[in-house]
MARDO-720885 format. One record per residue (C-alpha): residue in one letter; x, y, z. Coordinates in steps of 0.02 Angstrom, whole numbers, padded with zeros to 5 digits, always signed. Layout:
BEGIN
aXYZ ...
***
This chain:
BEGIN
m+07175+02934+06101 k+07036+02794+06094 k+06962+02885+06236 l+06976+03079+06160 m+06887+02995+05974 l+06761+02934+06108 l+06729+03095+06188 i+06727+03193+06028 s+06597+03072+05945 s+06481+03078+06100 t+06514+03273+06101 t+06453+03268+05908 s+06315+03142+05941 l+06249+03247+06070 a+06255+03421+05971 l+06173+03332+05808 s+06020+03269+05923 g+06006+03424+05974 c+05995+03505+05839 s+05864+03379+05762 a+05758+03413+05917 m+05746+03585+05920 p+05563+03643+05831 m+05548+03731+05645 k+05458+03898+05659 n+05293+03889+05585 s+05190+04056+05542 i+05009+04063+05499 s+04926+04143+05372 f+04743+04165+05279 q+04642+04230+05153 i+04445+04216+05107 n+04381+04219+04934 d+04201+04245+04942 h+04090+04176+04800 l+03936+04236+04848 k+03834+04312+04689 g+03786+04496+04687 q+03848+04531+04887 d+04019+04549+04950 v+04067+04521+05117 v+04097+04596+05284 y+04197+04537+05446 r+04199+04570+05630 n+04368+04635+05678 n+04433+04514+05802 w+04560+04442+05667 p+04732+04438+05750 e+04871+04600+05694 c+04917+04553+05517 s+05096+04603+05461 n+05015+04620+05290 l+04934+04778+05342 s+05069+04890+05407 g+05061+05001+05281 t+04865+05010+05302 p+04789+05195+05398 d+04740+05152+05604 t+04568+05234+05539 l+04555+05063+05442 k+04631+04938+05544 r+04524+05009+05712 q+04373+05003+05616 k+04249+04866+05691 y+04206+04785+05529 i+04327+04721+05404 t+04286+04766+05205 t+04407+04834+05117 y+04531+04682+05130 s+04534+04487+05160 r+04703+04422+05206 c+04807+04416+05360 k+04970+04369+05389 v+05000+04330+05567 s+05099+04438+05654 p+05223+04422+05720 e+05333+04291+05607 g+05304+04138+05686 y+05182+04171+05841 v+05055+04031+05818 p+04870+04078+05873 q+04771+03933+05983 q+04625+03992+05882 i+04561+04111+05746 i+04374+04150+05731 i+04307+04236+05577 e+04136+04298+05579 y+04075+04362+05428 a+03901+04395+05357 p+03866+04425+05157 w+03829+04616+05127 l+03828+04744+04996 t+03928+04791+04853 m+04030+04947+04856 e+03911+05020+04733 q+03757+04982+04846 v+03853+05063+04975 e+03885+05200+04894 k+03695+05259+04845 i+03653+05253+05005 l+03787+05355+05113 g+03870+05447+04964 d+04044+05420+04889 y+04163+05365+04963 p+04310+05457+05017 q+04450+05392+04905 k+04556+05554+04900 a+04545+05585+05079 l+04618+05378+05091 s+04742+05416+04955 d+04824+05574+05056 i+04811+05481+05213 v+04905+05310+05153 l+05027+05441+05062 g+05056+05541+05232 f+04996+05732+05207 a+04814+05718+05236 n+04734+05860+05314 e+04625+05867+05482 q+04472+05901+05386 q+04524+05731+05257 k+04529+05624+05383 m+04387+05684+05484 e+04287+05651+05320 l+04368+05480+05304 k+04315+05456+05490 i+04139+05515+05480 w+04103+05406+05298 n+04156+05242+05417 l+04055+05277+05547 k+03907+05287+05455 q+03949+05128+05355 e+03968+05032+05548 e+03796+05101+05597 l+03742+05002+05415 i+03831+04846+05455 a+03758+04844+05644 k+03602+04854+05567 i+03610+04671+05497 p+03546+04516+05598 a+03617+04431+05704 t+03569+04278+05637 a+03628+04336+05453 w+03836+04315+05547 k+03911+04155+05512 h+04083+04088+05604 i+04238+03987+05545 i+04354+03939+05671 l+04539+03902+05625 t+04636+03789+05732 p+04824+03827+05712 p+04905+03699+05821 k+04825+03553+05742 e+04890+03596+05571 i+05060+03612+05631 e+05058+03447+05715 k+04985+03399+05526 y+05119+03437+05439 k+05274+03418+05555 n+05349+03296+05479 q+05317+03379+05317 v+05452+03469+05202 p+05369+03607+05097 e+05378+03601+04927 g+05484+03742+04802 k+05606+03869+04865 g+05600+03999+05002 n+05723+04062+05166 r+05707+03882+05269 s+05792+03982+05404 r+05636+04083+05416 g+05516+03908+05456 k+05367+03847+05355 e+05212+03939+05339 i+05035+03874+05352 h+04917+03960+05224 y+04724+03939+05246 l+04635+03949+05096 i+04457+03972+05114 s+04316+03994+05014 l+04123+04060+05049 n+03998+03986+04947 p+03808+04041+04895 d+03728+03919+04996 g+03819+03990+05150 s+03941+03852+05180 y+04122+03865+05154 d+04281+03752+05119 i+04457+03749+05202 e+04606+03700+05101 t+04782+03718+05175 k+04942+03740+05088 l+05139+03709+05161 y+05254+03842+05100 w+05438+03909+05166 v+05417+04051+05217 s+05481+04175+05071 k+05546+04353+05067 y+05424+04412+04950 q+05293+04354+05062 e+05327+04476+05195 k+05196+04604+05139 w+05052+04583+05036 n+04868+04611+05033 
***
C-alpha cells in the first residue's frame, strides 16, 4: 500500500509539474494615436496580418500605404513576431486629399463591404486609391520615421505577471502597445497586459 501511495504521489507531482511548466499563450496587439496638429498620418503597409481587419475589403488591405486604420490585433492569435516595424510620416487630412483628388468614393467602398458592388464601383475605388498612392509617394524619404516593437522582450517582462480584470484565461494573455505620436516628431510607447477577451476578437 505504501508503494502504491508513493507511486500515486510521484505521478501527481509530475503531472502538476508538467502543467506549471507549460507556457501560457501570448497575443500581441497595438494601436497608434496621433496628436499631430492639422495633419493625419500615413503608414507603410508592412504590418503583420491583423485579425481585426477580417471584414476589410482586399482593395484596402493590399494597398502600399495605410491611411484608414491605425490598430492591429496580430493574427493568428498566439503568434508573436520577433519584430514589428512601423514606418509613418505626417500626411494630409482627408479633406485636403479630396481637394486634390476629388471626393473619396465612399458609396463604392460601402457597396464593396456589403458585397453588392458592381465592377465600375470596384474600378472607381481602385483608381482613387492608386492616385492617392502616387501622391503619398512624393513624401520625402527624410519625412518617414520608424518605430520598432520587440514583442519577445515584452513577453519576458510580463511572464510572471497576472493581468487584471476579467477575460478568457484559457486564451492566454494579450500584450497591447499604446503608441502616441507627438507634434515634435517624438513618440511614446506604453504597454498594457490583458486577458484575451471574447469582445476583443474583432475591432478597428
